[in-house]
N, C-alpha and C positions, 0 to 999 in steps of 0.2 A: 260388530260394534267398531267406532272408529278409533283410531288411537289417541283422540281428544281427550277418552274417558267418558264418553259418551255425550260432550258438548257438541252442539249442531255446527257445523263449520268445516272449513277446510282440514284435511289432516295434519297434524303435526307430527310426522314422521321422524323419530329421532336420527342424527346424522353423526356420522363417525369420522373424525377429521385430526390433523396434527396442527396443533397451534404454533405459528413461527411470529416471532416478535424480532423486527429489527431496529436497531439504533444507528444511525447516521449522524447523530450530534447526542451531547452527552443528555442524561437524563435519568428516570428510575424505571426500572422493571417492576411489574407487580405480578408476581408467581401465582398461576392458578392450579398447578399442579406440585407433587411433593418433588419431582426431579425434572431436570431439563439437559438436552446437550446443548453445548456453548461453544461459540467459535469468537475468538477476541483477536483482532487485529490491529498493530500501532500504526502511528503515523509514519509513513516513508521519510526519507531524508531528500533535502533540495541536493541537486548537483551544486558543482564548484564552478566558478567562472574561469576563463582563461585569459592569461596574462597577454598583451600585445608584444612580448618580445622573446625570439627564439622559439617561436611556436610552441608555446607550453600550454598544453590541452589540461580543461578543469576534468577532475574524476566524476565518473556518475554516483548519484546518490543511492544508497542500500535501502532495502524495502524493510518496512515495519515488521519487528516479529510476529509470531502467531502460536497461539494456545488454542487446543481443541478439546474441550471437556476436563483439562488439566491445568494445574499450575506449575506441573513441571515439564511439561514436553508439548510436540504438535501432534502426537500420535492419533490417527485417524479413528483409532479402535479404541480410545480411553472410554471409561465408564462414564455415564452420565453423573452429574454433581447435583446434589442436594439444594433445593431451593425454596425459601418461603417468604412471605411477606414484601415488602419493599426492597430492592435491591439498587443502590446505586451504580450508575455505568459512567465513566468519564473516558471519552473519546479524545483520543490524541491526535492532534493537527499535525499535517505536513510540514516538514522544514522548508524555511524560504529558499530559493535559489540565489547563488551568490551573484552579487553585482558585479560588472565588469570592472568597476574602477575603485580602487580605495585611495587612500591619500597620495599615492603615487600613481599616476596615470598609467603606468606600465605594468600594473599589479592587478591581477583579479582575486577576487575576494572568496573566502569559504560560503558554501551555503551553509543553512542550519540542519542541525540534527532533526529527525523525527521526535515526536512526543509519546510519551506512553499512554496505553490505554487500559483502564483498571477497573477492575470489578469486583465488588466486595459482595462475597454470599456464603451464608451459612458460617460467619465468623473466619472465612479464608479469603485472602486476599490475591487476586489473579493479575498479575502484572503481565503485557504484552511490551516488549522493549521498542523504543522508537528506533528507526534506521539510523545509520552513521554515515554523514555526508563524504563528498570525494575531495581527494587531495585538489590542493589550489595552487602552490607553488609561489604563494605570498613571500613577499620578502626575499625573492631569489633562490628560495630553497625548494628541494621537492617534498612537499609535505605529503605525510601518510593520509590515506583514507582513513576515516574514524569507525571505531567500533560501534555496534549496536545491534538491534533486531537482527538485521543484514548487513554486513560491512561495505563502506564505500569503495570505491575503486581509487587507485593509485593515480597520483598526477602524471601527465606525460613529462617527460624530459625529467625521468626519476634518476638518482644516483644508482638505483639497482631494480631489480623487478621485483620487489617485494613490498613494495609501498600501498599496501591494501589494509582496510580494516577487517576484523574480524568478527562473528558473530557472537551474541552474548544472550543470556548467562551463561558461565560456564560451571558446571560440567555439562548442563542440558541446554545446549545452544537452539534458538527459536527460528533460524535461518541458515544462511550460508555467507563465506566470506565474500569481499570484494574482489576485484581481479588487478594486478598490477597493471601500470603505465610502460610504455615503450621507453627504453632507457635513453642515451644520450641524443638520439635522433629527435625523439620528442613528438613525433606526429600524431601521435595517439594515445589518450588517457585511457585508465583501467575503468570498467563498466563496475555497475553498484552489484551486490550480490541480491539473489532472490531467493524467495522461501526454499525452493527445491533446487537451486542450480547457483554455483558460486560465479560471480562477475568473471568474464573471461580475461584472460592475460594476455595481451597484446605481443609479447616479446619484441623482438628485433622487426616484425610484420608491420607493414603501414595498413594491412586490411582492417575494415571496421569489426570492432570486437562488442556483441550487444549485450544488454543486462541479462543478468541471471535470470532463469524463467521461474514462475510463480507455481502454486499448488491450485489445484481444483476442489471445491467442496460443493456439496448439493444440499447443504443444511437448509439453504433458503427455498428449497422446492425445486431447483433447476442447477444444472453444473454452472458455476462460475468460477473464473480463476483470479484469484488473488495474490498481491504482493511479489510483482516482479521489480528487477532491478533496473536502475536508471542507466543507457547507455553513455559510455564515455566519449568528450568531445574530441573532435579531429580537426585536422588542417585541411583535410580536400575532401571530395565527395568519394564515395558515400556516406550518409549518416549511418552512426552505429545505433541501431533498432532498440527501444526499451525492451525489457524482458515480458513475456506474456503474464499479464496479470495486473495491467496500468501502468509500467513504468514507461518513464518519457524517454525519447530519441535525444542521443546526444547530437550536439550542432556540429556543422560544417560548413566549410565554404561554398559549398555546392548547391545547399539546398534551396529550393524557392522558400519567397515569403520573406523570411528574417534569416538570412545567411549568418550561420555560425551560432545562433543563439538555441541553447539547450530546451525543449519543450518540458512542459509540467506533467507529472503524474496523473492520472484518472481519480478525481476523488472517491472516498471511500473504499478503495483497494489496498491502501498501504503501500503503492507501488514508489519507487523513488525517483527523482527528476534526473533528466539529463543534464550531462555536463556541457559547459560552453566550450566553443570550438572557435579558430580564428576564420576571420573572413580579411581578404586583400583591401587595403584601404585605397583610396586615389593614387596613393604617391607609391603603391606597391608595398609598403610594410604591412606586415601582420596586423588586425585590429582586434583589440579584446571583446569578448561577447559574454553577454549573460547567460546564466544556466536556469533550469528550469524547478520549478517547487515541486515537493515531495505530495503525495495524495493522502489525505486523511485516512484515519481508520474506521473500523466499523464493529460492532457487535451483534450476534445475531443467535438468539435462544430459541431452540426448538422443544416444546412441551410434548409428552406421548399422546398418540392417539386417544380421545374420550369421545364419551357422546354425549352431545350437546341438543337438548330438547327445549324447544320454544314453549311459551305459555299456550293453552288451549283456550284463553280468554281472550276476546276481542272487544275494542272500544267501538262506537259507533261509526266512526270514520274507516277504522278497518272493515266493518261490516258493509259499510255503503261500497266502498271500493270493491270488495271479492264478490258483491251482489252485482255490479254493473259488468264487471268483468267475466260474469258467466262461471265463476269459482264454485259456487253454490247452486245446490236444486230449489 
């Protein structure tokens, strides 16, 4: 007898599979199981812009914070969470990249912090913290990178080497700290922190410092890297690369296309945007350049393997389709 329960037609053999639901935008998750694995990633911060005086470069944006199956940490080994009914999901947007000019045309503006991603399930609120933007030097001072899921990089031409943002929340951080910018020389801003790596500190070096590296998860069914930090801006080539996991590159004068402009992070990775670098103007003075925006967040649910069996009853259209395709004897 066929697995249709005796009904003539194509066998409807039960299949076993994991149900994966991905949210790239806010919505409502309808649970079909009693528990689920859950990955929550906040929006990454935008990088900060570069002023056009003194080769002061903008810091890279920090990546969005990550939670994996837990409201208190990012452990890959956390237990599945209980789920039931309709579960609201709010996806955090990435922060905007800093504009090249403020009221004073010699100043660059800070980028925007990333926005939190929030899921409310089983009476528990799970919040991944948005990334912190990079330091921007606005007003002539060396501003710190901001705190966030991962911290932003310190501005170039800092007063010291510790102008970076840290990872929130404490004592269970959701990412890494940003990197410090170069001190008085100012040729390199710090990069943003990533989920699994701090933004690199330039110290007195003029070499590029890339964004903090992200983390790999396979909850979507394949390995994907998320939450890389944005590269810091520079005054000369090469660019500071964004961290693996969607981080944007920092700008520099030597890059092709749009010299000095930081690049945006990849959407739905929580990556940080690249900081703005400098570009020599026709008169030989440095020109302020804009920074890249942060990447939006994402939420992924993976419900455990279950048995799914379709109906053994066919309407006339199904019967006609299967008959002409030779599925039925």
